[in-house]
N, C-alpha and C positions, 0 to 999 in steps of 0.2 A: 478475421483479426481476432486473436485470442485475448489480448490485453486491451483494455479501453484506453482512450487518450488520458482520462483522469488518472488511471493507475500508472500510466507511463510518466505523467507529470509528477506524481508523488515520488516515483522512483528517481527521477532526474533532480528533483528539487530538495529532497531530504537525504541526509546522510544515513548510512545503514543503522547507526545507533539511534538516531532520532526516529526512524521508521520502526525500529524494534520496540522503542518505548511506547509509541502510539499504538502499535499492534497489541502490546500487553495491556495497555489502558483500555482499548476497545474490547479485549477479551474479558476483562473484569466487568466492564459495562454490560456486555452481552450476558454474562452470568447473572448479574443483578436484575436485568430486564426480564430474563427468563423466569425468574422467581415470581415476578408480578403477574405473569400470564397475559399481559397486554400484547396481543398479536401485532398490532400496528407498530408499536415501539420495538418489538422483537425483530420485525422485518427490517426496520431502519438500522438497528444495531448490527444485524447480520450483514447488511450491505456495507456498513462502515468497516466492520472487522474484515470482511472479504476483500475490500479495496486495499487495505494495508497489507493483507497477506499476499495478494497478487502483485502488489508493487514490490514487495520483498523478493518474490519469485522472478519478476521481470529484471531486477538488478543482477540476476545470475545468467541472463540470456546473452548470446553473442550480439544481439542488436543493441543492448544497453552498453555493453563493453566497447563496441565499435563506435558508438556515439561519443563516449567519453574520450576515445582516442582522437576522433575528429575535432572535438572541442579544444583539446590540447594543441593539435597541429594548427588550428586556426589562429591561436594566440602567438605562434612563433613567427 
């Protein structure tokens, strides 16, 4: 399994624009933490940033697109 359940949930529950905003904010946070030199905080910031990045990638996969179609069909 390439994407974690957490990353998939982010992809399913956030709009592309929301996910992009959170990604940009985490990138900014990552740069700030890197300047401090605190390795523990850096690891946490990298994980957070990576999760948003992978969630955005997951939104482009056939699995994600197929899930969206099934949700629409379930409502009909």
